[in-house]
C-alpha positions as CSV (number, residue, x, y, z in Angstrom):
1,X,1.7,2.7,4.1
2,X,2.8,1.4,0.8
3,X,1.3,-2.2,1.0
4,X,-1.8,-0.5,2.9
5,X,-2.6,1.5,-0.5
6,X,-2.7,-1.8,-2.3
7,X,-4.8,-3.9,0.2
8,X,-7.5,-0.6,0.5
9,X,-7.7,-1.1,-3.7
10,X,-7.9,-4.7,-3.9
11,X,-10.7,-4.4,-0.9
12,X,-12.8,-1.9,-2.7
13,X,-12.7,-2.9,-6.1
14,X,-12.4,-6.7,-5.3
15,X,-15.7,-6.5,-2.9
16,X,-17.4,-4.0,-5.5
17,X,-16.7,-6.7,-8.7
18,X,-18.2,-9.8,-6.4
19,X,-21.2,-7.7,-5.5
20,X,-21.7,-7.1,-9.0
21,X,-21.8,-10.8,-9.6
22,X,-18.1,-11.5,-11.0
23,X,-17.4,-15.0,-10.9
24,X,-14.6,-15.4,-7.7
25,X,-11.7,-16.1,-9.6
26,X,-12.6,-12.4,-11.5
27,X,-13.0,-10.7,-8.9
28,X,-9.9,-11.7,-7.1
29,X,-8.0,-10.6,-10.6
30,X,-9.4,-7.5,-10.6
31,X,-8.5,-6.8,-7.3
32,X,-5.1,-7.7,-7.2
33,X,-4.6,-5.8,-10.3
34,X,-6.0,-2.5,-8.1
35,X,-3.8,-3.9,-5.6
36,X,-0.8,-3.5,-7.7
37,X,-2.0,-0.2,-9.2
38,X,-2.4,1.3,-5.8
39,X,1.1,0.4,-4.9
40,X,2.4,1.7,-8.0
41,X,2.6,5.5,-7.2
42,X,5.4,4.6,-4.6
43,X,7.6,3.9,-8.1
44,X,8.9,7.2,-7.2
45,X,11.5,6.3,-4.9
46,X,13.2,4.2,-6.5
47,X,15.5,7.2,-7.2
48,X,16.6,7.3,-3.5
49,X,18.7,4.0,-3.3
50,X,20.2,5.2,-6.0
51,X,21.3,8.3,-4.5
52,X,22.3,6.5,-1.6
53,X,25.0,4.4,-3.7
54,X,26.2,7.4,-5.3
55,X,26.8,8.9,-1.8
56,X,27.2,6.3,0.9
57,X,26.1,7.4,4.6
58,X,28.9,6.3,6.7
59,X,26.5,7.5,10.0
60,X,25.2,3.9,10.8
61,X,21.3,2.0,9.6
62,X,19.5,4.3,11.5
63,X,21.4,7.4,9.2
64,X,21.3,5.4,6.3
65,X,17.4,5.0,6.7
66,X,16.7,8.6,7.6
67,X,18.9,9.7,4.2
68,X,16.8,7.4,2.0
69,X,14.1,8.9,3.2
70,X,15.1,12.5,3.0
71,X,16.4,11.8,-0.1
72,X,13.5,10.2,-2.3
73,X,11.7,13.0,-1.0
74,X,13.1,15.3,-3.3
75,X,10.4,13.7,-5.9
76,X,8.1,11.8,-3.4
77,X,4.4,12.3,-3.7
78,X,4.7,14.6,-6.7
79,X,3.5,13.5,-10.3
80,X,2.7,9.8,-8.9
81,X,0.5,11.3,-6.7
82,X,-1.6,13.2,-8.6
83,X,-5.3,13.2,-8.9
84,X,-5.0,15.0,-12.3
85,X,-2.1,12.8,-13.9
86,X,-3.9,9.6,-12.2
87,X,-6.9,9.1,-14.0
88,X,-4.7,10.4,-17.4
89,X,-2.3,6.9,-16.5
90,X,-5.4,5.0,-16.1
91,X,-7.0,5.9,-19.2
92,X,-3.4,5.5,-20.8
93,X,-4.0,1.8,-19.3
94,X,-7.3,1.2,-20.3
95,X,-6.7,1.9,-24.0
96,X,-2.9,-0.5,-23.7
97,X,-5.7,-3.0,-22.4
98,X,-7.9,-2.9,-25.3
99,X,-7.7,-5.0,-28.5
100,X,-7.7,-2.0,-30.9
101,X,-4.3,-0.8,-32.0
102,X,-5.0,2.7,-32.9
103,X,-6.5,3.0,-29.1
104,X,-3.4,1.3,-27.8
105,X,-1.0,3.4,-29.8
106,X,-3.0,6.3,-28.4
107,X,-2.9,4.9,-24.9
108,X,0.9,4.8,-25.8
109,X,1.5,8.0,-26.7
110,X,-0.5,10.0,-24.3
111,X,1.4,8.2,-21.6
112,X,5.0,9.1,-23.3
113,X,3.4,12.9,-23.2
114,X,3.5,13.0,-19.5
115,X,7.6,12.5,-18.6
116,X,7.5,15.3,-21.2
117,X,5.4,17.6,-18.7
118,X,6.7,16.4,-16.0
119,X,10.4,17.8,-17.5
120,X,8.9,21.3,-18.0
121,X,7.3,21.5,-14.4
122,X,9.7,19.3,-12.2
123,X,12.8,18.8,-14.2
124,X,14.9,16.0,-15.6
125,X,14.2,13.9,-12.5
126,X,11.0,14.4,-12.7
127,X,10.8,13.4,-15.7
128,X,13.0,10.4,-15.2
129,X,10.5,9.4,-12.4
130,X,7.4,10.0,-14.5
131,X,9.0,7.2,-17.3
132,X,9.4,4.9,-14.5
133,X,5.8,5.2,-13.1
134,X,4.0,5.1,-16.8
135,X,6.1,2.6,-18.2
136,X,4.7,0.2,-15.0
137,X,1.0,1.3,-16.0
138,X,1.6,0.3,-19.3
139,X,2.9,-3.3,-18.3
140,X,0.1,-3.4,-15.5
141,X,-2.6,-2.7,-18.8
142,X,-0.9,-5.7,-20.5
143,X,-0.8,-7.9,-17.6
144,X,-4.3,-7.3,-17.0
145,X,-5.6,-8.2,-20.5
146,X,-3.2,-11.4,-20.8
147,X,-5.4,-12.5,-17.9
148,X,-9.0,-11.8,-19.2
149,X,-9.8,-8.1,-18.0
150,X,-11.3,-6.4,-20.5
151,X,-10.3,-2.3,-21.0
152,X,-13.0,-1.2,-18.5
153,X,-12.0,-3.8,-15.7
154,X,-8.5,-2.5,-16.1
155,X,-9.6,1.1,-16.4
156,X,-11.0,0.8,-13.2
157,X,-8.7,-1.3,-11.7
158,X,-6.3,1.2,-12.6
159,X,-8.7,4.8,-11.5
160,X,-9.1,3.6,-8.1
161,X,-5.5,2.1,-6.9
162,X,-4.2,5.5,-8.6
163,X,-6.5,8.0,-7.0
164,X,-7.1,6.3,-3.5
165,X,-3.6,6.3,-2.7
166,X,-2.7,10.3,-2.4
167,X,-5.6,10.2,0.3
168,X,-3.8,7.1,2.6
169,X,-1.1,9.3,2.3
170,X,-2.4,12.3,4.5
171,X,-1.8,10.6,7.8
172,X,2.3,9.7,7.1
173,X,5.1,13.0,6.1
174,X,4.5,15.4,3.7
175,X,1.2,15.6,1.9
176,X,0.9,14.9,-1.2
177,X,1.0,17.3,-4.3
178,X,-2.6,16.3,-5.4
179,X,-3.1,18.6,-8.1
180,X,0.2,18.8,-9.9
181,X,1.3,20.0,-12.3
182,X,-1.3,22.8,-12.0
183,X,0.4,23.3,-8.4
184,X,3.5,21.8,-7.1
185,X,2.4,22.4,-3.3
186,X,0.2,20.3,-1.0
187,X,-3.9,21.5,-1.0
188,X,-4.1,20.1,2.3
189,X,-2.6,19.5,5.3
190,X,-1.6,16.5,6.9
191,X,-4.5,14.7,9.3
192,X,-2.6,14.8,12.7
193,X,-4.9,11.9,14.2
194,X,-2.9,13.0,18.2
195,X,-1.2,15.8,19.2
196,X,0.9,13.7,20.9
197,X,3.7,12.3,17.6
198,X,3.8,9.0,19.5
199,X,0.2,8.5,19.4
200,X,-0.2,9.7,16.3
201,X,2.2,7.5,14.8
202,X,0.1,4.6,16.2
203,X,-2.9,5.9,15.5
204,X,-1.6,6.2,11.5
205,X,-0.6,2.2,12.6
206,X,-3.9,1.2,13.0
207,X,-5.7,3.0,10.1
208,X,-2.9,0.6,7.9
209,X,-3.8,-2.6,10.4
210,X,-7.7,-1.8,10.0
211,X,-6.9,-1.5,5.9
212,X,-5.1,-4.8,6.0
213,X,-8.1,-6.7,8.2
214,X,-10.9,-5.3,5.6
215,X,-8.7,-7.4,2.8
216,X,-8.5,-10.1,4.3
217,X,-12.3,-10.3,5.1
218,X,-13.2,-9.6,1.3
219,X,-10.7,-11.9,0.3
220,X,-12.9,-14.4,2.3
221,X,-15.9,-13.1,1.3
222,X,-14.4,-13.8,-2.4
223,X,-12.7,-16.7,-2.4
224,X,-14.7,-18.7,0.2
225,X,-18.0,-17.7,-0.1
226,X,-18.5,-16.2,3.1
227,X,-20.9,-13.8,1.4
228,X,-23.1,-13.1,5.5
229,X,-21.1,-10.7,7.1
230,X,-22.2,-12.2,10.4
231,X,-20.1,-15.1,9.4
232,X,-16.9,-13.2,8.2
233,X,-15.3,-13.1,11.7
234,X,-15.5,-16.7,12.6
235,X,-14.3,-18.4,9.4
236,X,-11.1,-15.3,10.1
237,X,-10.9,-16.5,13.6
238,X,-10.4,-20.2,12.5
239,X,-7.7,-19.5,10.4
240,X,-5.8,-17.7,12.6
241,X,-3.3,-19.6,15.0
242,X,-3.5,-18.9,19.2
243,X,0.2,-18.0,18.7
244,X,-0.9,-14.3,17.6
245,X,-1.2,-13.8,21.1
246,X,2.6,-13.9,21.8
247,X,2.5,-10.4,20.2
248,X,1.2,-9.3,23.8
249,X,4.9,-9.5,24.9
250,X,6.0,-6.5,22.2
251,X,4.6,-3.9,24.9
252,X,7.3,-4.9,27.4
253,X,9.8,-2.8,24.5
254,X,8.0,0.5,25.7
255,X,10.5,0.5,28.8
256,X,13.8,-0.6,26.9
257,X,13.1,1.5,23.5
258,X,12.9,5.0,22.9
259,X,9.1,5.9,21.8
260,X,8.9,6.0,18.1
261,X,7.0,9.0,16.2
262,X,7.3,9.7,12.5
263,X,10.6,11.1,12.4
264,X,12.2,8.2,14.1
265,X,10.3,4.8,14.1
266,X,12.4,2.3,12.4
267,X,13.2,0.9,15.8
268,X,9.6,0.3,16.5
269,X,8.3,-1.0,13.3
270,X,11.3,-3.3,12.4
271,X,10.8,-5.4,15.7
272,X,7.0,-5.1,15.3
273,X,7.5,-7.1,11.5
274,X,10.2,-9.3,12.5
275,X,7.4,-10.4,15.5
276,X,4.9,-10.7,12.9
277,X,7.0,-12.8,10.6
278,X,8.0,-15.2,12.8
279,X,4.3,-15.8,14.0
280,X,3.8,-16.1,11.2
281,X,6.0,-19.0,10.0
282,X,4.3,-22.1,8.3
283,X,3.4,-25.3,10.4
284,X,2.1,-28.6,9.0
285,X,-0.8,-27.6,11.2
286,X,-1.7,-24.9,8.4
287,X,-1.7,-27.2,5.6
288,X,-5.0,-28.6,7.2
289,X,-8.4,-27.3,5.9
290,X,-9.9,-25.2,2.9
291,X,-7.6,-22.1,3.0
292,X,-4.4,-22.4,1.8
293,X,-1.4,-22.1,4.3
294,X,-0.1,-18.4,3.2
295,X,-3.6,-17.2,3.6
296,X,-3.6,-18.6,7.5
297,X,0.2,-17.4,8.2
298,X,-0.5,-13.9,7.0
299,X,-3.7,-13.7,8.9
300,X,-1.7,-15.0,12.1
301,X,1.2,-12.6,11.4
302,X,-1.5,-9.6,11.2
303,X,-3.1,-11.0,14.4
304,X,0.0,-11.1,15.8
305,X,1.3,-7.4,14.8
306,X,-2.2,-6.2,15.5
307,X,-2.0,-7.8,19.5
308,X,1.3,-6.5,19.6
309,X,0.1,-2.6,18.7
310,X,-2.7,-2.7,20.6
311,X,-0.5,-4.1,23.7
312,X,2.3,-1.6,23.4
313,X,-0.6,0.9,23.0
314,X,-2.1,0.3,26.0
315,X,1.2,0.3,28.0
316,X,1.9,3.8,26.7
317,X,-1.3,4.9,27.6
318,X,-0.7,4.0,31.0
319,X,3.1,4.5,31.6
320,X,4.5,6.3,28.4
321,X,2.7,9.6,28.9
């Protein structure tokens, strides 16, 4: 879901900016900034690789991956996923993006105060994670200003990215502590898309893929002027290579791999992403036309993963249950 958070923020902010009459370049810029803010809360996982290095697990790649998540979840989805802290961080980024030195200083002081709050609530580890979090927000605020965005645009991008992020996590893993620091307990339970674990995972993956397609459609609407909704499917379809159909072959893994769940999905996800990357490898043909080669490659890879997921789900529903 890491990338999906950024894609959702991009789609919402870039699309709204374009609807409000912003130029294509400016709408894409603020959308990309929102995407960066949308992914920023997961910086709390930076603690996990450090802890793993200090206590290496010799149990193999699967055991190492499980240890990574169990270690990271010590502080994951807490302070950085709060609907109380997020707006405060967005306000700090807004101040830093301004030209008034006093307001910038006040914004910096406000951001620096948050690690102290986390220290009181969650101890040194929570404070360290919060420090990295607010430092990232400050850097993004500076980046927005350097790319010509005003304080209001930076603040809106930050708010959109930081506030939408926790809701995407309601489909996977432990629900975030949205009311931190008032409460460290999740205020809501995880949304179950299906009582059957594998179907829930496939449903969550479907949400992720739908978000990616939404972001791609918004990109085309903004970048290439396909402003009529009826013209968007055709515009996107023309940049997807027929190789995406190879993803249907992934359905055969139903018979050779254990059914994936949220707890153990690495054996399913890694080959799926590998298939998407392989199909997305750029070719000379992708260089033709007005659409950049990386966009064509990304669209083809996304289509391949989507086809693979749908094919796998169909076969699983037929023979796997």
